[in-house]
C-alpha positions as CSV (number, residue, x, y, z in Angstrom):
1,M,173.4,-23.8,-58.9
2,L,173.9,-20.3,-57.5
3,L,171.1,-18.9,-59.6
4,V,168.7,-21.7,-58.5
5,G,169.6,-21.2,-54.8
6,L,169.0,-17.4,-55.1
7,L,165.7,-17.9,-56.9
8,F,164.3,-20.2,-54.3
9,N,166.1,-19.2,-51.0
10,L,166.3,-15.4,-51.3
11,P,162.5,-14.7,-51.5
12,F,161.9,-16.8,-48.4
13,Y,164.8,-15.1,-46.5
14,L,163.7,-11.5,-47.5
15,T,160.1,-12.1,-46.7
16,N,160.9,-13.9,-43.4
17,T,158.9,-16.9,-44.4
18,W,159.0,-19.6,-41.6
19,N,161.2,-17.1,-39.7
20,S,164.0,-17.6,-42.2
21,G,165.1,-14.0,-41.9
22,Y,166.5,-14.8,-38.5
23,L,168.5,-17.8,-39.8
24,P,171.8,-18.0,-41.5
25,F,171.7,-18.0,-45.3
26,N,174.2,-20.5,-46.6
27,S,175.8,-23.5,-44.8
28,N,175.5,-27.3,-44.4
29,K,174.9,-27.2,-40.6
30,L,171.6,-27.5,-38.7
31,Y,170.2,-24.6,-36.8
32,D,167.4,-24.0,-34.3
33,R,164.7,-21.4,-34.9
34,Y,166.9,-18.7,-33.3
35,G,169.8,-19.2,-35.7
36,N,172.0,-21.0,-33.2
37,N,173.6,-24.4,-33.8
38,Y,171.0,-27.2,-33.1
39,K,171.5,-29.0,-29.8
40,V,170.4,-32.5,-30.2
41,R,171.0,-33.2,-26.5
42,D,168.0,-30.8,-25.8
43,I,165.6,-33.2,-27.6
44,I,166.5,-36.6,-26.2
45,D,165.7,-38.2,-22.9
46,K,168.1,-39.7,-20.3
47,A,168.3,-42.9,-22.3
48,G,169.3,-41.1,-25.5
49,R,165.9,-41.6,-27.2
50,F,164.0,-38.9,-29.2
51,D,161.5,-37.0,-27.0
52,A,158.7,-35.4,-29.1
53,E,157.7,-33.1,-26.2
54,K,161.2,-31.7,-25.8
55,Y,161.5,-31.3,-29.6
56,A,158.2,-29.4,-29.8
57,S,159.3,-27.1,-27.0
58,Y,162.8,-26.5,-28.2
59,S,162.8,-26.0,-32.0
60,V,162.2,-27.7,-35.2
61,I,165.4,-28.3,-37.3
62,S,166.1,-25.6,-39.8
63,H,168.2,-26.4,-42.8
64,L,168.5,-22.8,-43.7
65,T,172.0,-21.5,-43.2
66,R,174.3,-18.8,-41.8
67,H,175.3,-15.8,-43.8
């Protein structure tokens, strides 16, 4: 499992593909494009529904992880 993770994740991290060089390397949490914890409250409206415009202006969710 470690070898597979290194083979697939390390090249993306080292080449900064999809800004992955700024993100943490190994965790099960969600992060924004700046490497901070993802704030779901920043992408919902007052009624608690998903707001696509807020999502586009805030950050896509990154599953890459902290090192």
